[in-house]
N, C-alpha and C positions, 0 to 999 in steps of 0.2 A: 785704218784706225782700229785699234784694238778696243774692244769693249770691255770695260771693267764692270765686274758684277757689283752692283750696289744693293745694299740691304734697304729694306724700307726704313724709313726714319725712326719708327718706334722701336724696332729691334736693335738698331745700332746704338741707341741711347741706353737701352736696358742693360746690355752686357757690361759696359764699363761701370755702370752704377752698381751692379751686383758684385763685381770684383772689388770695387772700392769699399763697399759695405762690409764684405767679408774681411778685408784687411783691417778696417777700423774696429770691427768686433774683436778680432784676434789681438790687436794692440791694446784694446781696453781690458781684455781678460789678462793679458800679461801685466799690465799696469796694476790691476787689482791684486793679482798673485804677489807681485813685488811688494805692494803696500801691506798685504797680509803678513808676509815674511818679516818685513821691517817692524810691524806692530808687535808680532809675536816675539821678535828679538828684543824689542824695547821692553816688553813685559817680562823678559827673562825666561821665556819658554824656548827650550832647545829643540831643534827639528829632530825627528826620528833618524836613526842611523841610515836608513834606506834613502832618505832624502838629503843627507848631509853633503853629498857631492853636488847636488843641484842648487843648493843655497849658497849665495856669495859668502865667503868666509868659513863655510862649513866644509870640512874635509873628513874623509873616512880615515881613521887612524886606529892604531892598536889600542890607544887609550879609550876610545869610544867603544870598541868591541869589548874591552875589558870591563868598562862600566856597565855595558849591557849584560855581560855575563854575571857580574856582581849583582845587578838589579834582578836578574832572572833567579839567581840563587836566593836572594832575599825574598822574592815573591813566592818561590817554592817553599821556603821555610815558613812563611806566613800562611800559605795554603795548608801545609801540614799541621800547623798549630790550630787553624780554624777547623780542620777535619777532626782533630783530636777533641776539640771543644764540642763540636757537633755530635760526635759519638758519645761523649760524656753526657751531654744534654738529652740525647735519645735514651740512654740508659736510665737517667733520672726520671724522664717522662714515663718510661715503662714501669719503674718502681712506683711512681705516684699513681699511675693507672691501676696497678695491682692493689695499692692501698685503698683507692676509691672503691674498687670492686669488693674488697674485704669489708670495708665500712658499710657499703650498701647492703651486703649480706647480713651484717650484724643488725642494721636498722630494720631490715625485713623480718629477721628473727624476733627482735624486740617488739615489733608491731604485732606479730603473730602471737607472742606470749601475752601481750597486753590484751589483745582481743580474747584470748582464751581465759585470762584472769577475769575480764569483765563478764564473760559468759558464765564462768563459775560463780562469780559474785551474784549475778542475776539468778542463777539456779539455786544458790544457797538462800537467797531472799525468798524465793518461791517455796522452798522446802520449809524454811522457818515460818512462813505464812501458814503452811499446812499444820505445823505443830502448834502454832499460836491459836488456831481454831479448835484444837482438841482440848479435852479435859486434861489438866496437869498430870493426874495419876496415869492416864492412858499414854500420854506422851512420854512420861518417865519410863514406863515398861518397854516401850519401843526403843528409846534412846539407850537403855541399859544394854541392849543387844549390839549396839554399834561401838566401834572403837573411839577412844577419846579424841583422836585427831579429826573425826567426822562430827562428833557431838559439839566440840568447842565452837566451831564457826556457826553452827545452827543456833546455839544458845546466845552467841554474840549478836545475832540478827534480831533476837526477840527483845521486847520491852523488858525493863528490869523486873517488874512485878510478875510477868509471865515466866521469865527465867527462874525467878525465886520460887515460884510455885512448883515448877517442874523439878528443881533441885531438891526441894523439901520432900517430894514424893520418892526420891531415889535413896539408895543405900548411902549412909552418911560418909563412908570412906570414899566412895566414888564421887559423891557430891563435893567433898573436900578437894579431891584431885582436880575436878573440873573447875572449881572455883579458883584454885591456884593458877590453872592454865588460862582462865579468863582474865585474871589480874595481870598476867604478863610475866 
């Protein structure tokens, strides 16, 4: 009697079950793929040209290749348009950045000018204070030596009665010129 090799009971049952499980999984995947294709077809989505031969009712034809070429040309044209727009926007951005830099430089210059004007005004007030504390006759002698452009701001900082006393102590022609300059 020939002895037939028998497997233990656990191993014999495991192998057929694994084979059946793999087959069931493959069938389920095929069913899901088929349903996905049907659903996409129902929604009006056409499969890509590479998969056209695999999908029922989908065949590779010259029309599909022509459509793909046409779509590719359309996409290339759209890309070129977008690239041109991007280049134009980059140019506009550079121009705007240059304008911002120019305006920033102008603001900085104006701030520096304002600070200088404020310092000059403060200095003129201090100088005017010095002349205000002097006797009008002595202040008039010193101011006579200065140009009108320097004297007018000093007199403008003084009180009216102080400026009048200094102008009265000056030469009448110079006092008249300074008075006109003070009046604007």
